[in-house]
N, C-alpha and C positions, 0 to 999 in steps of 0.2 A: 913724627908727632905721636905722642902716647895717647892711650885711652883716657888717662887722667886729664890730659889737656882737652880731649874730646868732650868729656863730661861737663866741663865748666860752661859749655854753651847752653846748658839747660838750667842754669841757676834761677832763671826767671820763673820757672814752673814749680819751685818748691823742692823738697828733699824726699818726701815719701812718694811711692808709685802713684797713689791716688791723686796726690797733688800735682805731680808731673803730667798726669793724664787730663787734668781739669782744663788746662789751656795750653795751646801750642802757639808757635810763632809762624804766621802765614806770610809768604812772599806774594803770591798771586794765584789766580784761578783761571783756567781755560774751560769754558763751558761746553764746547763741542770739539774736543780733541780727537784726532784720528790716528795718531802715531804712537800712543802709549798704551798699547793693549788692543784687544779686539773691539770692533764696532766703534760707535760714537761714545766718547767718554767725558766725564766730569773730572778734570785733572786738577789736583791740588798741589801747588808748588809750595813746599815748606821752606822756611828761612833757616839758614845756617848750614855750613859744610866745613869739615876739617880737611878735605882734600884741596889741593891747589893744581888741578888739572891744567896743563898747558893750553888745551883747546876748549876750556870751559866756555859755554855760550851764555851762562848766567852768573858772571862773577859778582853781580850785585846781590846774589843770594847767599854769599859766603858768611857774612857777619851774622852770628846768632842773635845779636841784639837788634837787628834790623827788622823790617816787616811790621806786622801788627799782631796783637794777641787775638786768639779766636778759640772758641770752645768746640769740641767735637759735635755737639748738638747744633750749633750755628751752621757748621759746614754741612751737616746732614740736611738741614732745612733747605739750604741752597741747592744741594744735589737733587733733592726730591722734585724740584721745579722742572728738572730735565729728564725725569725718569721715563717719559714716553719716548723721547728720542733714543735713550739708551736701550729700552726694551725692544723697539722695532729693529735696531741694528745689531742686537746681541752685544751691546756695550756694557758700560758700568762706570765705576769710580776708580781712578788711579791716584795714588799718592806718590809724589816725586819731590824734587828739590832743586837746589840744595841737596842735602843728604837727609832723607826722612828718618833714618835710624839715629840721627842726632837727638831725636825726640821719640824714642821707641814706645814709651808708655802711651803717649798721646796718639800715635799712629795705631796701636793695637785697639785702643778704645774707639777711635773713629771707624776703623774698618769693621769692628764687631757690630757697631751700631748700623752700618750700611748692610752688613750681612743679615741682620735681624729684619731689615726692611726689604730683603730680597734682592738687593743690588749686588751685582758681580763686583769683586774687589781685586785690585792689582796694586802691587808695590814695586816701584822702580828704585833700585838701590845699588850703590857701589859695594855694599857689604862691609863698610868700615865701622864695625861695632862689635863689642864683646858678644859672643854667641849667646850666652845666657840672657843678657838683656834684650837681644834681638828676637829670641824665640817667640814670644807672644805676638809680635807684629808679623813675623814670617808665617806663623800658623793661622793668623786671621785673614791672610790674603788668599784668594782663590788662585791667583797667578802671581809669580814673582818674576820681574824683569831684572836679572842680575847683570850689572855692568862689570865685566872683567877687563880691566884696562891693558893688562899684559900678563903673560905667564912668566916671562923672565923677570926675576926679582929686581935686578938693577934697573931695567927699563921701567918697571912699575913705579919704582921710587922716583925715577927721573920724570915720569909723566905726571904723577900725582903728589909727590912729596911725602907719601906714607908707604909702609910696607903692604904686601899683598896677602899676608897670612890670614887675616880675618875674613877676607873675601873668599878664599879657598875653603876655609872652615865652614862658612855659611853655605857654599856650594855643596859640600859633602853632606851637611845637615839636611838641605832641601832634598837631596837624593834619599837620605835615610828615612825621611817622613813621606816620601812619595809626592812632594809638592810640584805641581805643574810649574815649569820654569822655562823662560826664554833667556838665552844668553845674548848680551849685547857687547859687541867688540868694535871699537873704532880703529879703522885702518889708516895709519898716518905714515906717509912715505918718509923713509929715513929715520923713523922712530919706533913704530910698533909693527912694521911690515916685514921684519927680518924673517926669512923662511923658517928658521929654527923656532922662533917665537910663535908663529902661526901654527906650525906643526905641533908644538907642545900643547897649545890650547886645544887644538883639534883632538889630540890624543886624550887630554884630560876630560873633555866633555863627552867624548864618545863612550866613556865607561859608565855613564849615568843614564838610566832608562826613564828618568822624569823630565829630561830636557826635550822639549818639543821641537825647538829649532834654535838656530843661531841667527841673530840679526847682524849682518856684516855692514857696518855703517861707514861710509866714506868720510874722511876728514873734510871739514869745511871751516871757513873763517867768518861765519855769521855773527859771532860774538865780538869780533875785533873792535868794532866801534864802541861797544860798552867798556872794553878795557881802556881805551883811550879816554873815554869820558870820566872814568874813575881814576885816571892818572896812573894806570898800571902799564907796564911794558909787556907787549904781546910778543913772545919769543918766536912764534911760528909764523910771523908775517910773511916770510919768504917761502914758506912751505906750500907746495901745490897739492891739490886734491889728487887722490889716486886715479890712475887711468882705468878704463874698463878692463883692459888686459890684466892689470895688477889686481883688481877686484876679483876677476874670474880665477886668477891663479890662487888667491887666498881661499876663495870659495871651494875650489877643487880639493884643497887639503882637508876640508871638512867633509865634503861629499864622498871622498874616497874612503872615509871611515864610517860611512852610514849616517852622517849627521845632516839634517835638513838645513839649508841655508836660504835666508830671505834677503 
């Protein structure tokens, strides 16, 4: 899938940057999230994603025409209702999806509004976006959670349906600007767990001093029922979660290169 195809998902926001920032497309909100960054977080799930990840647990967030329109100011007003919970826990606001960088101008506007209010900001992204369009959103985040689906190019396309190049370019840019980054990697038996793939990712991230840790996430099938409800075929129905031994083996590849694994 090309970036030109990706950009068509933002037609509802106008053509100029200020128009695209005026309204975004919202999938849902989690008011007290605890897995998308530090502390208790106000998590914004934006609508639309160009990836077709085989293990996606929010396939209903793919369609960029779905969800509902919302302004950055409306989201900020809602987030401020929970600022005491965020402050006590060292939390903040996280924007995820879908793929939030399908709406980069909107994300940048919202995160900058949050920062002006003293709220910690995080961006959870797969990095499928032209780097120049993504930069304002990346720079507005205090922390980036970058999902790297695979280092092996063929496996990445098999898992997501798109190439990995933009993700790696964004990873390098985050290192260049010294942005605090957590890497997220889903270990899927028989798909992303090949030793060469895990080792290549460990080698890649070990060269960056801005990466605080790698979150090694075990594959699960929590989204399978959503796929069925949407009439989609879930290809990984017979795939099992990784065993503790398999997870530890993958974690060791990172630790042996000085990378913290969670």
